[in-house]
N, CA, C and O atoms as CSV, one atom per row, in Angstrom:
chain,resi,resn,atom,element,x,y,z
A,1,MET,N,N,-14.626,20.904,114.357
A,1,MET,CA,C,-14.788,21.956,115.325
A,1,MET,C,C,-13.549,22.839,115.383
A,1,MET,O,O,-13.651,24.063,115.462
A,2,SER,N,N,-12.373,22.205,115.341
A,2,SER,CA,C,-11.139,22.995,115.404
A,2,SER,C,C,-10.981,23.843,114.149
A,2,SER,O,O,-10.385,24.919,114.196
A,3,ASP,N,N,-11.516,23.358,113.018
A,3,ASP,CA,C,-11.458,24.132,111.776
A,3,ASP,C,C,-12.288,25.403,111.919
A,3,ASP,O,O,-11.893,26.461,111.431
A,4,LEU,N,N,-13.427,25.305,112.580
A,4,LEU,CA,C,-14.286,26.460,112.815
A,4,LEU,C,C,-13.608,27.445,113.765
A,4,LEU,O,O,-13.682,28.655,113.549
A,5,LEU,N,N,-12.955,26.953,114.804
A,5,LEU,CA,C,-12.236,27.825,115.740
A,5,LEU,C,C,-11.062,28.512,115.057
A,5,LEU,O,O,-10.770,29.674,115.336
A,6,LEU,N,N,-10.398,27.804,114.176
A,6,LEU,CA,C,-9.270,28.387,113.451
A,6,LEU,C,C,-9.751,29.511,112.544
A,6,LEU,O,O,-9.116,30.564,112.490
A,7,ARG,N,N,-10.846,29.317,111.838
A,7,ARG,CA,C,-11.407,30.371,110.981
A,7,ARG,C,C,-11.868,31.559,111.823
A,7,ARG,O,O,-11.665,32.712,111.442
A,8,LEU,N,N,-12.483,31.278,112.955
A,8,LEU,CA,C,-12.920,32.343,113.847
A,8,LEU,C,C,-11.718,33.140,114.373
A,8,LEU,O,O,-11.782,34.364,114.484
A,9,ALA,N,N,-10.651,32.456,114.687
A,9,ALA,CA,C,-9.438,33.133,115.155
A,9,ALA,C,C,-8.871,34.029,114.052
A,9,ALA,O,O,-8.458,35.155,114.327
A,10,TYR,N,N,-8.848,33.539,112.801
A,10,TYR,CA,C,-8.379,34.365,111.681
A,10,TYR,C,C,-9.247,35.615,111.502
A,10,TYR,O,O,-8.725,36.704,111.263
A,11,VAL,N,N,-10.554,35.461,111.615
A,11,VAL,CA,C,-11.471,36.595,111.463
A,11,VAL,C,C,-11.232,37.610,112.584
A,11,VAL,O,O,-11.191,38.815,112.335
A,12,VAL,N,N,-11.075,37.126,113.808
A,12,VAL,CA,C,-10.825,38.024,114.940
A,12,VAL,C,C,-9.505,38.756,114.745
A,12,VAL,O,O,-9.419,39.958,114.998
A,13,ILE,N,N,-8.480,38.045,114.300
A,13,ILE,CA,C,-7.168,38.670,114.055
A,13,ILE,C,C,-7.285,39.732,112.961
A,13,ILE,O,O,-6.722,40.819,113.092
A,14,LEU,N,N,-8.008,39.426,111.889
A,14,LEU,CA,C,-8.190,40.405,110.812
A,14,LEU,C,C,-8.966,41.625,111.293
A,14,LEU,O,O,-8.633,42.752,110.925
A,15,ILE,N,N,-9.985,41.418,112.101
A,15,ILE,CA,C,-10.755,42.545,112.628
A,15,ILE,C,C,-9.885,43.411,113.543
A,15,ILE,O,O,-9.904,44.638,113.443
A,16,VAL,N,N,-9.136,42.782,114.419
A,16,VAL,CA,C,-8.252,43.532,115.329
A,16,VAL,C,C,-7.201,44.298,114.519
A,16,VAL,O,O,-6.923,45.461,114.808
A,17,ALA,N,N,-6.624,43.656,113.517
A,17,ALA,CA,C,-5.627,44.336,112.678
A,17,ALA,C,C,-6.266,45.505,111.923
A,17,ALA,O,O,-5.666,46.575,111.816
A,18,GLY,N,N,-7.459,45.307,111.408
A,18,GLY,CA,C,-8.157,46.385,110.703
A,18,GLY,C,C,-8.452,47.567,111.611
A,18,GLY,O,O,-8.259,48.719,111.223
A,19,VAL,N,N,-8.920,47.281,112.826
A,19,VAL,CA,C,-9.195,48.358,113.790
A,19,VAL,C,C,-7.896,49.076,114.139
A,19,VAL,O,O,-7.875,50.303,114.226
A,20,TYR,N,N,-6.819,48.330,114.338
A,20,TYR,CA,C,-5.532,48.937,114.652
A,20,TYR,C,C,-5.062,49.856,113.523
A,20,TYR,O,O,-4.566,50.953,113.778
A,21,ILE,N,N,-5.216,49.414,112.300
A,21,ILE,CA,C,-4.802,50.228,111.150
A,21,ILE,C,C,-5.622,51.513,111.078
A,21,ILE,O,O,-5.071,52.589,110.847
A,22,VAL,N,N,-6.925,51.407,111.273
A,22,VAL,CA,C,-7.784,52.596,111.224
A,22,VAL,C,C,-7.406,53.571,112.336
A,22,VAL,O,O,-7.296,54.772,112.090
A,23,VAL,N,N,-7.207,53.075,113.546
A,23,VAL,CA,C,-6.847,53.939,114.670
A,23,VAL,C,C,-5.473,54.570,114.435
A,23,VAL,O,O,-5.281,55.754,114.708
A,24,ALA,N,N,-4.532,53.797,113.938
A,24,ALA,CA,C,-3.187,54.318,113.697
A,24,ALA,C,C,-3.203,55.383,112.608
A,24,ALA,O,O,-2.475,56.370,112.708
A,25,GLN,N,N,-4.010,55.207,111.578
A,25,GLN,CA,C,-4.067,56.187,110.490
A,25,GLN,C,C,-4.762,57.478,110.902
A,25,GLN,O,O,-4.516,58.522,110.297
A,26,ARG,N,N,-5.607,57.437,111.896
A,26,ARG,CA,C,-6.306,58.640,112.342
A,26,ARG,C,C,-5.552,59.339,113.463
A,26,ARG,O,O,-5.955,60.418,113.898
A,27,GLY,N,N,-4.476,58.746,113.932
A,27,GLY,CA,C,-3.711,59.308,115.045
A,27,GLY,C,C,-2.832,60.471,114.623
A,27,GLY,O,O,-2.926,60.952,113.494
A,28,PRO,N,N,-1.980,60.922,115.533
A,28,PRO,CA,C,-1.159,62.109,115.275
A,28,PRO,C,C,-0.135,61.933,114.155
A,28,PRO,O,O,0.346,62.924,113.607
A,29,GLN,N,N,0.202,60.721,113.813
A,29,GLN,CA,C,1.142,60.505,112.715
A,29,GLN,C,C,0.487,59.779,111.552
A,29,GLN,O,O,1.161,59.130,110.752
A,30,GLY,N,N,-0.806,59.891,111.468
A,30,GLY,CA,C,-1.550,59.211,110.419
A,30,GLY,C,C,-1.781,60.086,109.209
A,30,GLY,O,O,-0.924,60.885,108.832
A,31,ILE,N,N,-2.935,59.932,108.608
A,31,ILE,CA,C,-3.283,60.627,107.367
A,31,ILE,C,C,-3.323,62.147,107.545
A,31,ILE,O,O,-2.806,62.849,106.676
A,32,PRO,N,N,-3.912,62.706,108.629
A,32,PRO,CA,C,-3.895,64.165,108.769
A,32,PRO,C,C,-2.477,64.741,108.811
A,32,PRO,O,O,-2.212,65.789,108.222
A,33,ALA,N,N,-1.580,64.061,109.498
A,33,ALA,CA,C,-0.191,64.520,109.555
A,33,ALA,C,C,0.458,64.428,108.181
A,33,ALA,O,O,1.251,65.294,107.812
A,34,LEU,N,N,0.136,63.405,107.434
A,34,LEU,CA,C,0.676,63.255,106.085
A,34,LEU,C,C,0.184,64.385,105.184
A,34,LEU,O,O,0.964,64.955,104.421
A,35,LEU,N,N,-1.104,64.711,105.270
A,35,LEU,CA,C,-1.651,65.800,104.464
A,35,LEU,C,C,-1.029,67.139,104.853
A,35,LEU,O,O,-0.725,67.953,103.981
A,36,GLU,N,N,-0.839,67.372,106.136
A,36,GLU,CA,C,-0.206,68.611,106.599
A,36,GLU,C,C,1.241,68.687,106.112
A,36,GLU,O,O,1.708,69.750,105.702
A,37,SER,N,N,1.938,67.574,106.158
A,37,SER,CA,C,3.326,67.549,105.672
A,37,SER,C,C,3.378,67.860,104.179
A,37,SER,O,O,4.248,68.607,103.730
A,38,ARG,N,N,2.465,67.301,103.422
A,38,ARG,CA,C,2.434,67.580,101.980
A,38,ARG,C,C,2.127,69.047,101.720
A,38,ARG,O,O,2.694,69.654,100.811
A,39,HIS,N,N,1.229,69.617,102.518
A,39,HIS,CA,C,0.895,71.044,102.378
A,39,HIS,C,C,2.132,71.904,102.672
A,39,HIS,O,O,2.418,72.850,101.938
A,40,GLN,N,N,2.851,71.581,103.726
A,40,GLN,CA,C,4.063,72.323,104.071
A,40,GLN,C,C,5.126,72.180,102.987
A,40,GLN,O,O,5.808,73.148,102.653
A,41,ILE,N,N,5.267,70.983,102.441
A,41,ILE,CA,C,6.235,70.758,101.365
A,41,ILE,C,C,5.876,71.595,100.159
A,41,ILE,O,O,6.753,72.193,99.536
A,42,ARG,N,N,4.591,71.650,99.817
A,42,ARG,CA,C,4.144,72.448,98.671
A,42,ARG,C,C,4.452,73.928,98.895
A,42,ARG,O,O,4.922,74.609,97.983
A,43,GLN,N,N,4.188,74.431,100.111
A,43,GLN,CA,C,4.486,75.825,100.424
A,43,GLN,C,C,5.981,76.107,100.326
A,43,GLN,O,O,6.385,77.132,99.777
A,44,LEU,N,N,6.796,75.212,100.850
A,44,LEU,CA,C,8.244,75.401,100.797
A,44,LEU,C,C,8.758,75.338,99.365
A,44,LEU,O,O,9.692,76.059,99.014
A,45,GLN,N,N,8.164,74.489,98.536
A,45,GLN,CA,C,8.569,74.435,97.138
A,45,GLN,C,C,8.221,75.736,96.421
A,45,GLN,O,O,8.996,76.215,95.592
A,46,GLU,N,N,7.050,76.315,96.737
A,46,GLU,CA,C,6.673,77.592,96.138
A,46,GLU,C,C,7.608,78.702,96.589
A,46,GLU,O,O,8.009,79.540,95.782
A,47,GLN,N,N,7.962,78.718,97.880
A,47,GLN,CA,C,8.912,79.707,98.381
A,47,GLN,C,C,10.273,79.534,97.710
A,47,GLN,O,O,10.929,80.512,97.352
A,48,ASN,N,N,10.685,78.291,97.547
A,48,ASN,CA,C,11.959,77.990,96.908
A,48,ASN,C,C,11.969,78.486,95.462
A,48,ASN,O,O,12.961,79.055,95.005
A,49,ALA,N,N,10.873,78.273,94.751
A,49,ALA,CA,C,10.780,78.730,93.363
A,49,ALA,C,C,10.819,80.253,93.300
A,49,ALA,O,O,11.469,80.816,92.419
A,50,GLU,N,N,10.131,80.930,94.225
A,50,GLU,CA,C,10.144,82.397,94.262
A,50,GLU,C,C,11.548,82.913,94.552
A,50,GLU,O,O,12.000,83.872,93.927
A,51,LEU,N,N,12.231,82.289,95.485
A,51,LEU,CA,C,13.612,82.691,95.786
A,51,LEU,C,C,14.529,82.440,94.597
A,51,LEU,O,O,15.428,83.238,94.331
A,52,ALA,N,N,14.317,81.352,93.885
A,52,ALA,CA,C,15.129,81.068,92.696
A,52,ALA,C,C,14.898,82.138,91.632
A,52,ALA,O,O,15.841,82.553,90.959
A,53,ARG,N,N,13.632,82.594,91.472
A,53,ARG,CA,C,13.351,83.680,90.520
A,53,ARG,C,C,14.048,84.967,90.932
A,53,ARG,O,O,14.606,85.674,90.093
A,54,LYS,N,N,14.013,85.273,92.236
A,54,LYS,CA,C,14.680,86.477,92.726
A,54,LYS,C,C,16.187,86.404,92.507
A,54,LYS,O,O,16.811,87.390,92.115
A,55,ILE,N,N,16.765,85.243,92.759
A,55,ILE,CA,C,18.202,85.068,92.561
A,55,ILE,C,C,18.549,85.254,91.094
A,55,ILE,O,O,19.542,85.905,90.770
A,56,ALA,N,N,17.743,84.691,90.206
A,56,ALA,CA,C,17.994,84.839,88.772
A,56,ALA,C,C,17.900,86.300,88.355
A,56,ALA,O,O,18.703,86.768,87.548
A,57,ALA,N,N,16.930,87.023,88.897
A,57,ALA,CA,C,16.792,88.445,88.569
A,57,ALA,C,C,17.984,89.239,89.084
A,57,ALA,O,O,18.484,90.127,88.394
A,58,GLU,N,N,18.440,88.927,90.288
A,58,GLU,CA,C,19.610,89.613,90.848
A,58,GLU,C,C,20.869,89.302,90.035
A,58,GLU,O,O,21.690,90.188,89.796
A,59,LYS,N,N,21.018,88.051,89.613
A,59,LYS,CA,C,22.175,87.690,88.784
A,59,LYS,C,C,22.152,88.445,87.462
A,59,LYS,O,O,23.191,88.891,86.975
A,60,GLU,N,N,20.964,88.585,86.886
A,60,GLU,CA,C,20.828,89.328,85.638
A,60,GLU,C,C,21.180,90.801,85.846
A,60,GLU,O,O,21.830,91.415,85.000
A,61,GLU,N,N,20.750,91.360,86.967
A,61,GLU,CA,C,21.075,92.753,87.283
A,61,GLU,C,C,22.583,92.930,87.457
A,61,GLU,O,O,23.154,93.907,86.973
A,62,VAL,N,N,23.220,91.997,88.140
A,62,VAL,CA,C,24.677,92.053,88.317
A,62,VAL,C,C,25.373,91.934,86.965
A,62,VAL,O,O,26.347,92.641,86.703
A,63,ARG,N,N,24.883,91.049,86.113
A,63,ARG,CA,C,25.490,90.888,84.791
A,63,ARG,C,C,25.377,92.187,84.000
A,63,ARG,O,O,26.332,92.595,83.339
A,64,LYS,N,N,24.216,92.838,84.063
A,64,LYS,CA,C,24.036,94.108,83.358
A,64,LYS,C,C,24.978,95.172,83.901
A,64,LYS,O,O,25.588,95.918,83.136
A,65,LEU,N,N,25.096,95.241,85.226
A,65,LEU,CA,C,25.965,96.252,85.823
A,65,LEU,C,C,27.435,96.007,85.495
A,65,LEU,O,O,28.201,96.957,85.337
A,66,ARG,N,N,27.828,94.749,85.393
A,66,ARG,CA,C,29.223,94.446,85.050
A,66,ARG,C,C,29.543,94.771,83.598
A,66,ARG,O,O,30.670,95.144,83.271
A,67,SER,N,N,28.554,94.629,82.736
A,67,SER,CA,C,28.839,94.768,81.306
A,67,SER,C,C,28.504,96.150,80.757
A,67,SER,O,O,28.945,96.475,79.654
A,68,SER,N,N,27.758,96.966,81.462
A,68,SER,CA,C,27.311,98.237,80.907
A,68,SER,C,C,27.695,99.397,81.819
A,68,SER,O,O,27.250,99.486,82.963
A,69,LYS,N,N,28.529,100.278,81.285
A,69,LYS,CA,C,28.934,101.468,82.049
A,69,LYS,C,C,27.740,102.393,82.278
A,69,LYS,O,O,27.632,103.010,83.337
A,70,SER,N,N,26.848,102.495,81.302
A,70,SER,CA,C,25.693,103.381,81.472
A,70,SER,C,C,24.757,102.853,82.563
A,70,SER,O,O,24.165,103.634,83.307
A,71,ALA,N,N,24.628,101.542,82.653
A,71,ALA,CA,C,23.798,100.966,83.714
A,71,ALA,C,C,24.436,101.227,85.073
A,71,ALA,O,O,23.740,101.512,86.047
A,72,GLN,N,N,25.770,101.129,85.134
A,72,GLN,CA,C,26.473,101.429,86.384
A,72,GLN,C,C,26.252,102.883,86.783
A,72,GLN,O,O,25.955,103.187,87.939
A,73,GLU,N,N,26.403,103.775,85.810
A,73,GLU,CA,C,26.236,105.195,86.089
A,73,GLU,C,C,24.808,105.502,86.551
A,73,GLU,O,O,24.604,106.253,87.506
A,74,THR,N,N,23.844,104.927,85.877
A,74,THR,CA,C,22.444,105.149,86.261
A,74,THR,C,C,22.183,104.669,87.677
A,74,THR,O,O,21.523,105.360,88.453
A,75,GLU,N,N,22.687,103.510,88.018
A,75,GLU,CA,C,22.474,102.958,89.359
A,75,GLU,C,C,23.159,103.822,90.419
A,75,GLU,O,O,22.587,104.081,91.478
A,76,ILE,N,N,24.368,104.261,90.135
A,76,ILE,CA,C,25.093,105.107,91.084
A,76,ILE,C,C,24.363,106.436,91.273
A,76,ILE,O,O,24.207,106.913,92.396
A,77,ARG,N,N,23.922,107.020,90.176
A,77,ARG,CA,C,23.211,108.299,90.268
A,77,ARG,C,C,21.913,108.139,91.062
A,77,ARG,O,O,21.546,109.016,91.843
A,78,LYS,N,N,21.242,107.044,90.864
A,78,LYS,CA,C,19.992,106.806,91.594
A,78,LYS,C,C,20.264,106.602,93.084
A,78,LYS,O,O,19.575,107.179,93.925
A,79,ASP,N,N,21.264,105.786,93.413
A,79,ASP,CA,C,21.554,105.486,94.815
A,79,ASP,C,C,22.085,106.698,95.574
A,79,ASP,O,O,21.724,106.920,96.730
A,80,TRP,N,N,22.949,107.484,94.918
A,80,TRP,CA,C,23.593,108.605,95.598
A,80,TRP,C,C,22.889,109.930,95.338
A,80,TRP,O,O,23.334,110.980,95.800
A,81,ASN,N,N,21.788,109.875,94.595
A,81,ASN,CA,C,21.013,111.078,94.286
A,81,ASN,C,C,21.903,112.138,93.625
A,81,ASN,O,O,21.870,113.312,93.994
A,82,LEU,N,N,22.694,111.701,92.646
A,82,LEU,CA,C,23.608,112.596,91.931
A,82,LEU,C,C,22.967,113.040,90.631
A,82,LEU,O,O,22.018,112.422,90.149
A,83,GLN,N,N,23.498,114.124,90.064
A,83,GLN,CA,C,23.005,114.595,88.782
A,83,GLN,C,C,24.138,115.229,87.991
A,83,GLN,O,O,25.127,115.697,88.556
A,84,HIS,N,N,23.977,115.236,86.689
A,84,HIS,CA,C,24.946,115.873,85.800
A,84,HIS,C,C,24.696,117.372,85.757
A,84,HIS,O,O,23.618,117.855,86.103
A,85,LYS,N,N,25.716,118.086,85.326
A,85,LYS,CA,C,25.564,119.528,85.153
A,85,LYS,C,C,24.505,119.774,84.078
A,85,LYS,O,O,24.562,119.201,82.990
A,86,GLY,N,N,23.557,120.619,84.394
A,86,GLY,CA,C,22.491,120.922,83.447
A,86,GLY,C,C,21.245,120.068,83.623
A,86,GLY,O,O,20.218,120.351,83.007
A,87,ASP,N,N,21.310,119.034,84.446
A,87,ASP,CA,C,20.118,118.220,84.719
A,87,ASP,C,C,19.143,119.023,85.559
A,87,ASP,O,O,19.550,119.841,86.384
A,88,VAL,N,N,17.875,118.792,85.351
A,88,VAL,CA,C,16.840,119.452,86.138
A,88,VAL,C,C,16.164,118.387,87.000
A,88,VAL,O,O,15.730,117.348,86.502
A,89,THR,N,N,16.084,118.665,88.297
A,89,THR,CA,C,15.462,117.733,89.227
A,89,THR,C,C,14.284,118.427,89.886
A,89,THR,O,O,14.417,119.526,90.423
A,90,LEU,N,N,13.150,117.786,89.840
A,90,LEU,CA,C,11.965,118.329,90.493
A,90,LEU,C,C,11.816,117.663,91.853
A,90,LEU,O,O,11.771,116.436,91.946
A,91,MET,N,N,11.740,118.457,92.894
A,91,MET,CA,C,11.582,117.940,94.254
A,91,MET,C,C,10.181,118.324,94.717
A,91,MET,O,O,9.899,119.507,94.906
A,92,LEU,N,N,9.337,117.383,94.894
A,92,LEU,CA,C,7.975,117.632,95.339
A,92,LEU,C,C,7.911,117.525,96.853
A,92,LEU,O,O,8.552,116.652,97.437
A,93,PRO,N,N,7.154,118.390,97.490
A,93,PRO,CA,C,7.050,118.291,98.954
A,93,PRO,C,C,6.273,117.037,99.341
A,93,PRO,O,O,5.362,116.605,98.634
A,94,THR,N,N,6.649,116.477,100.453
A,94,THR,CA,C,5.925,115.299,100.943
A,94,THR,C,C,4.611,115.763,101.556
A,94,THR,O,O,4.584,116.776,102.255
A,95,PRO,N,N,3.539,115.055,101.312
A,95,PRO,CA,C,2.247,115.467,101.876
A,95,PRO,C,C,2.273,115.327,103.395
A,95,PRO,O,O,2.931,114.431,103.923
A,96,PRO,N,N,1.568,116.201,104.095
A,96,PRO,CA,C,1.561,116.101,105.559
A,96,PRO,C,C,0.893,114.800,106.000
A,96,PRO,O,O,-0.045,114.309,105.372
A,97,ALA,N,N,1.400,114.275,107.078
A,97,ALA,CA,C,0.850,113.023,107.606
A,97,ALA,C,C,-0.525,113.283,108.189
A,97,ALA,O,O,-0.740,114.275,108.885
A,98,LYS,N,N,-1.449,112.390,107.900
A,98,LYS,CA,C,-2.802,112.537,108.432
A,98,LYS,C,C,-2.791,112.082,109.887
A,98,LYS,O,O,-2.226,111.043,110.230
A,99,SER,N,N,-3.417,112.868,110.712
A,99,SER,CA,C,-3.476,112.561,112.128
A,99,SER,C,C,-4.831,111.969,112.468
A,99,SER,O,O,-5.853,112.386,111.924
A,100,ASP,N,N,-4.835,111.007,113.359
A,100,ASP,CA,C,-6.090,110.383,113.781
A,100,ASP,C,C,-6.814,111.240,114.816
A,100,ASP,O,O,-8.016,111.084,115.030
A,101,THR,N,N,-6.081,112.140,115.452
A,101,THR,CA,C,-6.711,112.988,116.470
A,101,THR,C,C,-7.348,114.188,115.783
A,101,THR,O,O,-6.763,114.755,114.859
A,102,PRO,N,N,-8.520,114.575,116.217
A,102,PRO,CA,C,-9.185,115.731,115.600
A,102,PRO,C,C,-8.455,117.024,115.945
A,102,PRO,O,O,-7.848,117.145,117.009
A,103,ALA,N,N,-8.523,117.978,115.037
A,103,ALA,CA,C,-7.878,119.271,115.252
A,103,ALA,C,C,-8.611,120.017,116.339
A,103,ALA,O,O,-9.842,120.021,116.378
A,104,GLN,N,N,-7.859,120.651,117.228
A,104,GLN,CA,C,-8.465,121.409,118.308
A,104,GLN,C,C,-8.476,122.890,117.948
A,104,GLN,O,O,-7.510,123.387,117.368
A,105,PRO,N,N,-9.553,123.607,118.283
A,105,PRO,CA,C,-9.645,125.024,117.939
A,105,PRO,C,C,-8.762,125.906,118.735
A,105,PRO,O,O,-8.756,127.120,118.531
């Protein structure tokens, strides 16, 4: 009889432990939280990779500017809107802004 009670106690303990595990995994720090954390990690890794690409591109641009006088001159002329004697610059008018209000007569 005691052997039967001992087996029954083991089964009850296993059932209670199983229910506890299921409830704990479905709670706020369970599987959904783990999946959300993995999703956030993946997003941050993608952002990190994009930033690393941008940094590499900026480093390459700096390297070009340090090593090439013509690249420096081009960048300066572009930033300061400068031109050489004899250069021709076409200035196009900016289109008028469209208004959401109807024109009044």
